[in-house]
NUSEKOL-949822 format. One record per residue (C-alpha): residue in three letters; x, y, z. Coordinates in nm, 4 decimals, padded with zeros to 6 digits. Layout:
{res=ALA; c1=X; c2=Y; c3=Z}
...
end
This chain:
{res=UNK; c1=-00.0006; c2=00.0001; c3=00.0097}
{res=UNK; c1=00.1582; c2=00.3240; c3=-00.1138}
{res=UNK; c1=00.1811; c2=00.6408; c3=00.1217}
{res=UNK; c1=-00.1001; c2=00.8338; c3=-00.0813}
{res=UNK; c1=-00.3403; c2=00.5516; c3=-00.0467}
{res=UNK; c1=-00.2736; c2=00.4976; c3=00.3216}
{res=UNK; c1=-00.3179; c2=00.8685; c3=00.3853}
{res=UNK; c1=-00.6402; c2=00.8690; c3=00.2010}
{res=UNK; c1=-00.7814; c2=00.5779; c3=00.4091}
{res=UNK; c1=-00.6658; c2=00.7392; c3=00.7330}
{res=UNK; c1=-00.8098; c2=01.0769; c3=00.6531}
{res=UNK; c1=-01.1504; c2=00.9111; c3=00.5789}
{res=UNK; c1=-01.1472; c2=00.7162; c3=00.8943}
{res=UNK; c1=-01.0404; c2=01.0105; c3=01.1094}
{res=UNK; c1=-01.3177; c2=01.2298; c3=00.9620}
{res=UNK; c1=-01.5687; c2=00.9543; c3=01.0433}
{res=UNK; c1=-01.4689; c2=00.9442; c3=01.3954}
{res=UNK; c1=-01.4705; c2=01.3022; c3=01.4584}
{res=UNK; c1=-01.8079; c2=01.3411; c3=01.2859}
{res=UNK; c1=-01.9275; c2=01.0742; c3=01.5301}
{res=UNK; c1=-01.7712; c2=01.2591; c3=01.8255}
{res=UNK; c1=-01.9235; c2=01.6002; c3=01.7414}
{res=UNK; c1=-02.2836; c2=01.4658; c3=01.6939}
{res=UNK; c1=-02.4867; c2=01.4788; c3=01.9965}
{res=UNK; c1=-02.7084; c2=01.2095; c3=01.8772}
{res=UNK; c1=-02.7055; c2=00.9452; c3=01.5856}
{res=UNK; c1=-02.9361; c2=00.6976; c3=01.4522}
{res=UNK; c1=-02.8596; c2=00.3448; c3=01.4135}
{res=UNK; c1=-02.9751; c2=-00.0043; c3=01.5467}
{res=UNK; c1=-02.8018; c2=-00.0051; c3=01.8885}
{res=UNK; c1=-02.7772; c2=00.1705; c3=02.2293}
{res=UNK; c1=-03.1126; c2=00.3116; c3=02.3754}
{res=UNK; c1=-03.4139; c2=00.1767; c3=02.1914}
{res=UNK; c1=-03.7243; c2=00.4211; c3=02.2016}
{res=UNK; c1=-03.9490; c2=00.4341; c3=01.9125}
{res=UNK; c1=-04.2942; c2=00.3528; c3=01.7785}
{res=UNK; c1=-04.3682; c2=00.1280; c3=01.4648}
{res=UNK; c1=-04.7510; c2=00.1204; c3=01.4984}
{res=UNK; c1=-04.9384; c2=00.3313; c3=01.4430}
{res=UNK; c1=-04.7358; c2=00.4607; c3=01.1499}
{res=UNK; c1=-04.6721; c2=00.8166; c3=01.0943}
{res=UNK; c1=-04.9821; c2=00.9884; c3=00.9332}
{res=UNK; c1=-05.2176; c2=00.6802; c3=01.0014}
{res=UNK; c1=-05.5721; c2=00.7113; c3=01.0742}
{res=UNK; c1=-05.6805; c2=00.5237; c3=01.3823}
{res=UNK; c1=-06.0225; c2=00.4400; c3=01.5532}
{res=UNK; c1=-06.1482; c2=00.1878; c3=01.8112}
{res=UNK; c1=-05.8896; c2=-00.0011; c3=01.9869}
{res=UNK; c1=-05.5433; c2=-00.0160; c3=01.8735}
{res=UNK; c1=-05.2176; c2=-00.1816; c3=01.9706}
{res=UNK; c1=-04.9336; c2=00.0429; c3=01.9950}
{res=UNK; c1=-04.6023; c2=-00.1316; c3=01.9120}
{res=UNK; c1=-04.2239; c2=-00.0250; c3=01.9331}
{res=UNK; c1=-03.9774; c2=00.0003; c3=02.2020}
{res=UNK; c1=-03.8965; c2=00.1398; c3=02.5285}
{res=UNK; c1=-03.5618; c2=-00.0064; c3=02.6533}
{res=UNK; c1=-03.2841; c2=00.2089; c3=02.7923}
{res=UNK; c1=-03.0391; c2=00.2360; c3=03.0674}
{res=UNK; c1=-03.1616; c2=00.2765; c3=03.4607}
{res=UNK; c1=-03.5116; c2=00.1871; c3=03.3513}
{res=UNK; c1=-03.7869; c2=00.2272; c3=03.5866}
{res=UNK; c1=-04.0882; c2=00.2685; c3=03.3723}
{res=UNK; c1=-04.2042; c2=00.4189; c3=03.0524}
{res=UNK; c1=-04.5374; c2=00.6389; c3=03.0100}
{res=UNK; c1=-04.7120; c2=00.6880; c3=02.6650}
{res=UNK; c1=-04.9125; c2=01.0090; c3=02.6116}
{res=UNK; c1=-05.1131; c2=01.1855; c3=02.3415}
{res=UNK; c1=-04.9863; c2=01.5309; c3=02.2569}
{res=UNK; c1=-05.1888; c2=01.7935; c3=02.1120}
{res=UNK; c1=-05.0364; c2=02.1551; c3=02.1267}
{res=UNK; c1=-04.8681; c2=02.1861; c3=02.4842}
{res=UNK; c1=-05.1227; c2=01.9266; c3=02.6172}
{res=UNK; c1=-05.0553; c2=01.5688; c3=02.7224}
{res=UNK; c1=-05.3016; c2=01.3056; c3=02.7659}
{res=UNK; c1=-05.2212; c2=00.9901; c3=02.9310}
{res=UNK; c1=-05.2555; c2=00.6584; c3=02.7507}
{res=UNK; c1=-05.0688; c2=00.3991; c3=02.9474}
{res=UNK; c1=-04.7739; c2=00.3068; c3=03.1574}
{res=UNK; c1=-04.5300; c2=00.0170; c3=03.1408}
{res=UNK; c1=-04.3034; c2=-00.1113; c3=03.4089}
{res=UNK; c1=-04.0938; c2=-00.3655; c3=03.2117}
{res=UNK; c1=-03.8664; c2=-00.2840; c3=02.9208}
{res=UNK; c1=-04.0117; c2=-00.3562; c3=02.5408}
{res=UNK; c1=-03.7878; c2=-00.3887; c3=02.2591}
{res=UNK; c1=-03.9819; c2=-00.4478; c3=01.9190}
{res=UNK; c1=-04.2978; c2=-00.5645; c3=02.0913}
{res=UNK; c1=-04.6280; c2=-00.4609; c3=02.2442}
{res=UNK; c1=-04.6264; c2=-00.1181; c3=02.4318}
{res=UNK; c1=-04.9857; c2=-00.0495; c3=02.5105}
{res=UNK; c1=-05.3511; c2=-00.1155; c3=02.4086}
{res=UNK; c1=-05.5044; c2=00.2271; c3=02.3087}
{res=UNK; c1=-05.8822; c2=00.2977; c3=02.3333}
{res=UNK; c1=-05.8910; c2=00.5902; c3=02.0861}
{res=UNK; c1=-06.2726; c2=00.6416; c3=02.1745}
{res=UNK; c1=-06.1644; c2=00.8065; c3=02.4944}
{res=UNK; c1=-06.0265; c2=01.1082; c3=02.2872}
{res=UNK; c1=-06.1639; c2=01.3669; c3=02.0548}
{res=UNK; c1=-06.1276; c2=01.3214; c3=01.6750}
{res=UNK; c1=-05.8309; c2=01.5230; c3=01.5615}
{res=UNK; c1=-05.4559; c2=01.5009; c3=01.4792}
{res=UNK; c1=-05.2209; c2=01.4305; c3=01.7688}
{res=UNK; c1=-04.8517; c2=01.3022; c3=01.8225}
{res=UNK; c1=-04.7593; c2=00.9978; c3=02.0433}
{res=UNK; c1=-04.5127; c2=01.0640; c3=02.2960}
{res=UNK; c1=-04.3042; c2=00.8132; c3=02.5153}
{res=UNK; c1=-04.1524; c2=00.9519; c3=02.8267}
{res=UNK; c1=-03.8542; c2=00.7653; c3=02.9581}
{res=UNK; c1=-03.8449; c2=00.7553; c3=03.3483}
{res=UNK; c1=-03.5348; c2=00.6222; c3=03.4974}
{res=UNK; c1=-03.4317; c2=00.5131; c3=03.8315}
{res=UNK; c1=-03.3139; c2=00.8585; c3=03.9168}
{res=UNK; c1=-03.6712; c2=00.9854; c3=03.8583}
{res=UNK; c1=-03.5732; c2=01.2106; c3=03.5526}
{res=UNK; c1=-03.8981; c2=01.2857; c3=03.3756}
{res=UNK; c1=-03.7528; c2=01.5315; c3=03.1331}
{res=UNK; c1=-03.6596; c2=01.2853; c3=02.8541}
{res=UNK; c1=-03.9317; c2=01.2384; c3=02.5961}
{res=UNK; c1=-03.9490; c2=01.0771; c3=02.2541}
{res=UNK; c1=-04.1713; c2=01.2548; c3=02.0293}
{res=UNK; c1=-04.3212; c2=00.9775; c3=01.8175}
{res=UNK; c1=-04.5564; c2=00.9722; c3=01.5029}
{res=UNK; c1=-04.8361; c2=01.1881; c3=01.4203}
{res=UNK; c1=-05.1592; c2=01.0103; c3=01.4042}
{res=UNK; c1=-05.5270; c2=01.1076; c3=01.3168}
{res=UNK; c1=-05.8060; c2=00.9721; c3=01.5312}
{res=UNK; c1=-06.1062; c2=00.9406; c3=01.3353}
{res=UNK; c1=-06.4881; c2=00.9423; c3=01.4042}
{res=UNK; c1=-06.5812; c2=00.6452; c3=01.6021}
{res=UNK; c1=-06.8068; c2=00.3664; c3=01.5025}
{res=UNK; c1=-06.6583; c2=00.0707; c3=01.7060}
{res=UNK; c1=-06.8489; c2=-00.1058; c3=01.9731}
{res=UNK; c1=-06.5605; c2=-00.3196; c3=02.1213}
{res=UNK; c1=-06.5417; c2=-00.3583; c3=02.4851}
{res=UNK; c1=-06.3239; c2=-00.1238; c3=02.6777}
{res=UNK; c1=-05.9728; c2=-00.2477; c3=02.7636}
{res=UNK; c1=-05.6894; c2=-00.1839; c3=03.0227}
{res=UNK; c1=-05.4405; c2=-00.0145; c3=02.8402}
{res=UNK; c1=-05.1122; c2=-00.1376; c3=03.0176}
{res=UNK; c1=-04.9563; c2=-00.4667; c3=02.9388}
{res=UNK; c1=-04.8605; c2=-00.6693; c3=03.2670}
{res=UNK; c1=-04.5158; c2=-00.8182; c3=03.1994}
{res=UNK; c1=-04.3200; c2=-00.9893; c3=03.4690}
{res=UNK; c1=-04.0355; c2=-00.7998; c3=03.6106}
{res=UNK; c1=-03.7348; c2=-00.9500; c3=03.7250}
{res=UNK; c1=-03.6585; c2=-00.9327; c3=04.1079}
{res=UNK; c1=-03.9942; c2=-00.7362; c3=04.1617}
{res=UNK; c1=-04.3557; c2=-00.7907; c3=04.1812}
{res=UNK; c1=-04.5967; c2=-00.6121; c3=03.9735}
{res=UNK; c1=-04.9621; c2=-00.5385; c3=04.0989}
{res=UNK; c1=-05.2721; c2=-00.4263; c3=03.9337}
{res=UNK; c1=-05.5406; c2=-00.2677; c3=04.1712}
{res=UNK; c1=-05.8954; c2=-00.2637; c3=04.0272}
{res=UNK; c1=-06.1934; c2=-00.0676; c3=04.1782}
{res=UNK; c1=-06.5045; c2=-00.2387; c3=04.0406}
{res=UNK; c1=-06.7322; c2=-00.0766; c3=04.3193}
{res=UNK; c1=-06.9845; c2=00.2196; c3=04.2459}
{res=UNK; c1=-06.7920; c2=00.4424; c3=04.4822}
{res=UNK; c1=-06.4386; c2=00.5700; c3=04.5176}
{res=UNK; c1=-06.1749; c2=00.3564; c3=04.6773}
{res=UNK; c1=-05.9039; c2=00.4443; c3=04.9326}
{res=UNK; c1=-05.6320; c2=00.1792; c3=04.9204}
{res=UNK; c1=-05.3080; c2=00.1738; c3=05.1160}
{res=UNK; c1=-05.0138; c2=-00.0924; c3=05.1665}
{res=UNK; c1=-04.6997; c2=-00.1130; c3=05.3718}
{res=UNK; c1=-04.4310; c2=-00.3567; c3=05.3853}
{res=UNK; c1=-04.3141; c2=-00.5628; c3=05.6981}
{res=UNK; c1=-03.9700; c2=-00.3855; c3=05.6477}
{res=UNK; c1=-03.9967; c2=-00.0141; c3=05.7287}
{res=UNK; c1=-03.7333; c2=00.0860; c3=05.4850}
{res=UNK; c1=-03.9329; c2=-00.0867; c3=05.1824}
{res=UNK; c1=-04.2225; c2=00.0521; c3=05.0227}
{res=UNK; c1=-04.5551; c2=00.2012; c3=05.1324}
{res=UNK; c1=-04.8178; c2=00.4052; c3=04.9491}
{res=UNK; c1=-05.1863; c2=00.5384; c3=04.9636}
{res=UNK; c1=-05.3849; c2=00.5046; c3=04.6446}
{res=UNK; c1=-05.7210; c2=00.6733; c3=04.5542}
{res=UNK; c1=-05.9192; c2=00.5177; c3=04.2638}
{res=UNK; c1=-06.2432; c2=00.6574; c3=04.1281}
{res=UNK; c1=-06.5527; c2=00.4496; c3=04.1056}
{res=UNK; c1=-06.6191; c2=00.1985; c3=03.8139}
{res=UNK; c1=-06.7456; c2=00.3559; c3=03.5139}
{res=UNK; c1=-07.0831; c2=00.2254; c3=03.4898}
{res=UNK; c1=-07.1643; c2=00.3525; c3=03.1435}
{res=UNK; c1=-06.8873; c2=00.1413; c3=02.9616}
{res=UNK; c1=-06.8116; c2=-00.1320; c3=03.2526}
{res=UNK; c1=-06.4635; c2=-00.0681; c3=03.2955}
{res=UNK; c1=-06.3209; c2=-00.1141; c3=03.6380}
{res=UNK; c1=-06.0639; c2=00.1766; c3=03.7286}
{res=UNK; c1=-05.7179; c2=00.0627; c3=03.7896}
{res=UNK; c1=-05.3746; c2=00.1460; c3=03.8901}
{res=UNK; c1=-05.0542; c2=-00.0398; c3=03.8446}
{res=UNK; c1=-04.7426; c2=-00.0362; c3=04.0888}
{res=UNK; c1=-04.4395; c2=-00.2157; c3=04.1537}
{res=UNK; c1=-04.3535; c2=-00.3885; c3=04.4917}
{res=UNK; c1=-04.0097; c2=-00.5101; c3=04.6242}
{res=UNK; c1=-04.0547; c2=-00.8743; c3=04.7399}
{res=UNK; c1=-04.1868; c2=-00.8808; c3=05.0910}
{res=UNK; c1=-04.5176; c2=-00.9281; c3=05.3017}
{res=UNK; c1=-04.7312; c2=-00.6227; c3=05.2699}
{res=UNK; c1=-05.0344; c2=-00.5535; c3=05.4896}
{res=UNK; c1=-05.2999; c2=-00.2790; c3=05.4193}
{res=UNK; c1=-05.6481; c2=-00.1630; c3=05.4024}
{res=UNK; c1=-05.9490; c2=-00.1129; c3=05.1401}
{res=UNK; c1=-06.2295; c2=00.1100; c3=05.1843}
{res=UNK; c1=-06.5160; c2=00.2367; c3=04.9784}
{res=UNK; c1=-06.5971; c2=00.6019; c3=05.0148}
{res=UNK; c1=-06.9621; c2=00.5283; c3=05.0977}
{res=UNK; c1=-06.9063; c2=00.2173; c3=05.3176}
{res=UNK; c1=-06.8918; c2=00.2127; c3=05.7000}
{res=UNK; c1=-06.6276; c2=-00.0777; c3=05.7366}
{res=UNK; c1=-06.2749; c2=-00.1089; c3=05.6092}
{res=UNK; c1=-06.1514; c2=-00.4414; c3=05.4739}
{res=UNK; c1=-05.7767; c2=-00.5435; c3=05.5786}
{res=UNK; c1=-05.5631; c2=-00.7822; c3=05.3802}
{res=UNK; c1=-05.2121; c2=-00.9285; c3=05.3555}
{res=UNK; c1=-05.0009; c2=-01.0074; c3=05.0460}
{res=UNK; c1=-04.6860; c2=-01.1970; c3=05.0121}
{res=UNK; c1=-04.5401; c2=-01.0212; c3=04.7062}
{res=UNK; c1=-04.2810; c2=-01.2815; c3=04.5322}
{res=UNK; c1=-04.0379; c2=-01.1730; c3=04.2684}
{res=UNK; c1=-04.1259; c2=-01.2113; c3=03.9068}
{res=UNK; c1=-04.4960; c2=-01.2682; c3=03.9888}
{res=UNK; c1=-04.7949; c2=-01.0539; c3=03.8687}
{res=UNK; c1=-05.0942; c2=-00.9838; c3=04.1088}
{res=UNK; c1=-05.4451; c2=-00.8504; c3=04.0557}
{res=UNK; c1=-05.6375; c2=-00.6977; c3=04.3567}
{res=UNK; c1=-06.0003; c2=-00.6244; c3=04.2895}
{res=UNK; c1=-06.2329; c2=-00.4431; c3=04.5252}
{res=UNK; c1=-06.6208; c2=-00.5061; c3=04.4597}
{res=UNK; c1=-06.7424; c2=-00.3300; c3=04.7609}
{res=UNK; c1=-07.0400; c2=-00.4455; c3=04.9685}
{res=UNK; c1=-07.3437; c2=-00.6347; c3=04.8551}
{res=UNK; c1=-07.6960; c2=-00.6488; c3=04.9955}
{res=UNK; c1=-07.8047; c2=-01.0118; c3=05.0231}
{res=UNK; c1=-08.1329; c2=-01.1434; c3=05.1655}
{res=UNK; c1=-08.1176; c2=-01.3992; c3=05.4207}
{res=UNK; c1=-08.4659; c2=-01.5657; c3=05.5010}
{res=UNK; c1=-08.5286; c2=-01.7129; c3=05.8512}
{res=UNK; c1=-08.8482; c2=-01.8438; c3=05.9967}
{res=UNK; c1=-08.9485; c2=-01.6831; c3=06.3061}
{res=UNK; c1=-09.2610; c2=-01.7047; c3=06.5084}
{res=UNK; c1=-09.3726; c2=-01.3689; c3=06.6123}
{res=UNK; c1=-09.7001; c2=-01.2638; c3=06.7514}
{res=UNK; c1=-09.9811; c2=-01.3874; c3=06.5408}
{res=UNK; c1=-09.7798; c2=-01.6780; c3=06.4184}
{res=UNK; c1=-09.6389; c2=-01.4884; c3=06.1131}
{res=UNK; c1=-09.3281; c2=-01.5357; c3=05.9440}
{res=UNK; c1=-09.0735; c2=-01.2585; c3=05.9480}
{res=UNK; c1=-08.7805; c2=-01.1824; c3=05.7048}
{res=UNK; c1=-08.4411; c2=-01.0681; c3=05.8172}
{res=UNK; c1=-08.1926; c2=-00.9025; c3=05.5838}
{res=UNK; c1=-07.8355; c2=-00.8676; c3=05.6584}
{res=UNK; c1=-07.5527; c2=-00.6871; c3=05.4494}
{res=UNK; c1=-07.2449; c2=-00.9044; c3=05.3597}
{res=UNK; c1=-06.9222; c2=-00.7838; c3=05.2296}
{res=UNK; c1=-06.7737; c2=-00.9305; c3=04.9158}
{res=UNK; c1=-06.4234; c2=-00.9924; c3=05.0111}
{res=UNK; c1=-06.1347; c2=-00.8073; c3=04.8411}
{res=UNK; c1=-06.0225; c2=-01.0593; c3=04.5842}
{res=UNK; c1=-05.6260; c2=-01.0918; c3=04.5635}
{res=UNK; c1=-05.4903; c2=-01.3477; c3=04.3145}
{res=UNK; c1=-05.1785; c2=-01.4318; c3=04.1126}
{res=UNK; c1=-05.2182; c2=-01.3887; c3=03.7375}
{res=UNK; c1=-05.0464; c2=-01.4853; c3=03.4384}
{res=UNK; c1=-04.8213; c2=-01.2200; c3=03.2891}
{res=UNK; c1=-04.9216; c2=-01.0962; c3=02.9359}
{res=UNK; c1=-04.7352; c2=-01.2858; c3=02.6613}
{res=UNK; c1=-04.4691; c2=-01.0713; c3=02.4838}
{res=UNK; c1=-04.4374; c2=-01.0449; c3=02.1120}
{res=UNK; c1=-04.2021; c2=-01.3180; c3=01.9599}
{res=UNK; c1=-03.9517; c2=-01.0505; c3=01.8650}
{res=UNK; c1=-03.9394; c2=-00.8597; c3=02.1907}
{res=UNK; c1=-03.5852; c2=-00.8814; c3=02.2872}
{res=UNK; c1=-03.6205; c2=-00.7004; c3=02.6145}
{res=UNK; c1=-03.7056; c2=-01.0145; c3=02.8235}
{res=UNK; c1=-03.7117; c2=-00.9973; c3=03.2025}
{res=UNK; c1=-03.4964; c2=-00.6897; c3=03.2621}
{res=UNK; c1=-03.5346; c2=-00.3742; c3=03.4404}
{res=UNK; c1=-03.2386; c2=-00.1933; c3=03.2844}
{res=UNK; c1=-03.0069; c2=-00.2560; c3=02.9988}
{res=UNK; c1=-02.7001; c2=-00.4193; c3=03.0892}
{res=UNK; c1=-02.5289; c2=-00.4630; c3=02.7571}
{res=UNK; c1=-02.2046; c2=-00.6741; c3=02.6963}
{res=UNK; c1=-02.1838; c2=-00.7289; c3=02.3597}
{res=UNK; c1=-02.0086; c2=-01.0381; c3=02.1961}
{res=UNK; c1=-01.7823; c2=-00.8812; c3=01.9420}
{res=UNK; c1=-01.7309; c2=-01.0772; c3=01.6174}
{res=UNK; c1=-01.4252; c2=-01.0692; c3=01.4141}
{res=UNK; c1=-01.5763; c2=-00.8219; c3=01.1824}
{res=UNK; c1=-01.6255; c2=-00.5813; c3=01.4520}
{res=UNK; c1=-01.4815; c2=-00.2444; c3=01.4420}
{res=UNK; c1=-01.3224; c2=-00.2434; c3=01.7808}
{res=UNK; c1=-01.1285; c2=-00.5343; c3=01.9141}
{res=UNK; c1=-01.2659; c2=-00.7024; c3=02.2072}
{res=UNK; c1=-00.9500; c2=-00.6421; c3=02.3948}
{res=UNK; c1=-00.9927; c2=-00.2606; c3=02.3725}
{res=UNK; c1=-01.1207; c2=-00.0929; c3=02.6880}
{res=UNK; c1=-01.4227; c2=00.1262; c3=02.6112}
{res=UNK; c1=-01.7412; c2=00.2385; c3=02.7854}
{res=UNK; c1=-02.0217; c2=-00.0073; c3=02.7291}
{res=UNK; c1=-02.2261; c2=00.2287; c3=02.5360}
{res=UNK; c1=-01.9445; c2=00.3207; c3=02.2800}
{res=UNK; c1=-01.8367; c2=-00.0500; c3=02.2460}
{res=UNK; c1=-02.1903; c2=-00.1424; c3=02.1967}
{res=UNK; c1=-02.2485; c2=00.1177; c3=01.9326}
{res=UNK; c1=-01.9364; c2=00.0493; c3=01.7323}
{res=UNK; c1=-01.9874; c2=-00.3190; c3=01.7508}
{res=UNK; c1=-02.3531; c2=-00.3037; c3=01.6323}
{res=UNK; c1=-02.2519; c2=-00.0467; c3=01.3708}
{res=UNK; c1=-02.0385; c2=-00.3133; c3=01.2063}
{res=UNK; c1=-02.2816; c2=-00.6109; c3=01.2313}
{res=UNK; c1=-02.5735; c2=-00.3683; c3=01.0906}
{res=UNK; c1=-02.3875; c2=-00.3681; c3=00.7491}
{res=UNK; c1=-02.4312; c2=-00.7371; c3=00.7110}
{res=UNK; c1=-02.7409; c2=-00.8247; c3=00.9357}
{res=UNK; c1=-03.1030; c2=-00.8313; c3=00.8041}
{res=UNK; c1=-03.3611; c2=-00.5953; c3=00.9491}
{res=UNK; c1=-03.5339; c2=-00.6845; c3=01.2631}
{res=UNK; c1=-03.7980; c2=-00.9512; c3=01.2143}
{res=UNK; c1=-04.1426; c2=-00.7976; c3=01.2181}
{res=UNK; c1=-04.4002; c2=-00.9417; c3=01.4737}
{res=UNK; c1=-04.7622; c2=-00.9937; c3=01.4293}
{res=UNK; c1=-05.0300; c2=-00.8450; c3=01.6337}
{res=UNK; c1=-05.2319; c2=-01.0939; c3=01.8603}
{res=UNK; c1=-05.4831; c2=-01.2778; c3=01.6825}
{res=UNK; c1=-05.7140; c2=-01.3305; c3=01.9909}
{res=UNK; c1=-05.8006; c2=-01.0665; c3=02.2424}
{res=UNK; c1=-06.0891; c2=-00.9017; c3=02.4100}
{res=UNK; c1=-06.0416; c2=-00.5867; c3=02.2335}
{res=UNK; c1=-06.1089; c2=-00.4955; c3=01.8523}
{res=UNK; c1=-05.7563; c2=-00.4790; c3=01.6782}
{res=UNK; c1=-05.7812; c2=-00.2445; c3=01.3816}
{res=UNK; c1=-05.5062; c2=-00.4325; c3=01.1742}
{res=UNK; c1=-05.3391; c2=-00.7684; c3=01.1626}
{res=UNK; c1=-05.0517; c2=-00.6252; c3=00.9627}
{res=UNK; c1=-04.6892; c2=-00.6878; c3=01.0962}
{res=UNK; c1=-04.4902; c2=-00.4225; c3=01.2480}
{res=UNK; c1=-04.3139; c2=-00.1721; c3=01.0377}
{res=UNK; c1=-03.9392; c2=-00.2294; c3=00.9727}
{res=UNK; c1=-03.7283; c2=-00.0709; c3=01.2461}
{res=UNK; c1=-03.5786; c2=00.2473; c3=01.1158}
{res=UNK; c1=-03.4179; c2=00.5493; c3=01.2855}
{res=UNK; c1=-03.3810; c2=00.4575; c3=01.6379}
{res=UNK; c1=-03.2417; c2=00.6942; c3=01.8645}
{res=UNK; c1=-02.8970; c2=00.6532; c3=02.0002}
{res=UNK; c1=-02.7219; c2=00.8783; c3=02.2230}
{res=UNK; c1=-02.3517; c2=00.9200; c3=02.2599}
{res=UNK; c1=-02.2439; c2=01.0582; c3=02.5986}
{res=UNK; c1=-01.9839; c2=01.3305; c3=02.6595}
{res=UNK; c1=-01.7262; c2=01.0666; c3=02.7804}
{res=UNK; c1=-01.7650; c2=00.8620; c3=02.4582}
{res=UNK; c1=-01.7069; c2=01.1659; c3=02.2455}
{res=UNK; c1=-01.3872; c2=01.2276; c3=02.4145}
{res=UNK; c1=-01.2876; c2=00.8582; c3=02.3565}
{res=UNK; c1=-01.3774; c2=00.9110; c3=01.9929}
{res=UNK; c1=-01.1528; c2=01.2292; c3=01.9901}
{res=UNK; c1=-00.8723; c2=01.0139; c3=02.1439}
{res=UNK; c1=-00.9154; c2=00.7304; c3=01.8920}
{res=UNK; c1=-00.8860; c2=00.9874; c3=01.6089}
{res=UNK; c1=-00.5801; c2=01.1660; c3=01.7579}
{res=UNK; c1=-00.4064; c2=00.8308; c3=01.8054}
{res=UNK; c1=-00.4628; c2=00.7248; c3=01.4562}
{res=UNK; c1=-00.3455; c2=01.0543; c3=01.3277}
{res=UNK; c1=-00.0235; c2=01.0155; c3=01.5268}
{res=UNK; c1=00.0339; c2=00.6651; c3=01.4006}
{res=UNK; c1=-00.0086; c2=00.7772; c3=01.0420}
{res=UNK; c1=00.2038; c2=01.0714; c3=01.0912}
{res=UNK; c1=00.4738; c2=00.8545; c3=01.2114}
{res=UNK; c1=00.4454; c2=00.5972; c3=00.9397}
{res=UNK; c1=00.4313; c2=00.8953; c3=00.6821}
{res=UNK; c1=00.7518; c2=01.0447; c3=00.8362}
{res=UNK; c1=00.9180; c2=00.7217; c3=00.8435}
{res=UNK; c1=00.8368; c2=00.6330; c3=00.4944}
{res=UNK; c1=00.9674; c2=00.9685; c3=00.3670}
{res=UNK; c1=01.2850; c2=00.9428; c3=00.5611}
{res=UNK; c1=01.3449; c2=00.5899; c3=00.4396}
{res=UNK; c1=01.2868; c2=00.6773; c3=00.0796}
{res=UNK; c1=01.5221; c2=00.9959; c3=00.1397}
{res=UNK; c1=01.8209; c2=00.7677; c3=00.2579}
{res=UNK; c1=01.7391; c2=00.4985; c3=-00.0074}
{res=UNK; c1=01.7705; c2=00.7533; c3=-00.2836}
{res=UNK; c1=02.0935; c2=00.8964; c3=-00.1255}
{res=UNK; c1=02.2684; c2=00.5721; c3=-00.0829}
{res=UNK; c1=02.1927; c2=00.4861; c3=-00.4566}
end
């Protein structure tokens, strides 16, 4: 390889590295996955739709999906487990006025950073004609090392609910849930995560005189459903001999107990690679084609990005997934997910410094080779 050709290759490589280093964000298949594949940009939706895509990032705590109109955000769903190329939420579009909106995914990390939003596709909600049954929007995926609970209020009055762990330094909270929506027969609900432990608490309807006390042994990786039905008036007939030999009927009020049961987690899409993780812990297996050698010491984010960048050139696009074929909801379409394109990947400041350093070292090496080559040719000509 002659000096000019070597210099051109080195210049191109340095330019590419410096270009990455000066960019605050790039788009590639790697790093933090936050995107929406369905509905597609510009798509018109009605009835109940399935939102698909990804919410999988470092220090994951949960993700929240909103519908954006101007500066207003309307909540759609919350997920407590990472999703990568799978089902994010069930969306009952009938709860929103017809019009044009944007889907937003809010990344909530364990440091409670709420300021990191992904602005997704623009969608149009059409006039509604669907008579599908309402659905609970959030998917209940098992969480490694923690328990997930769905609290449902199926009573005709508001519910006050509380829980506390046997360990005082663990978790406790008070939850208020509105009454069941009698017009669409949908119980109000709230999802929350528990550190494994034995919990005790109480549930009380706003218009009821008594409080129901309970105990829950929350185990890791399990999903629980707690349903409150309130009190029910039941008739108990007793034969009693009173004056005149008449029969009297006595009535008593009997509570339907708070129902606590373990339920099966929702099934993930067959292409959902997030699995049972609460945060990304990426240690890529670098192939011989990778740009960076496996012996090179770099930050995990940069190593993952450079390794994935190489494999992306020869790897096929992500396999599309099919929407569920059976559900209590009306699914608008049975088409597969759109191909994944333009995932958002952030390069941190430390990674940019590493890229600058790599470019500088390559520049020094090439300069040394060039200087040695010139000196060698000079002495060769002089000796001849």
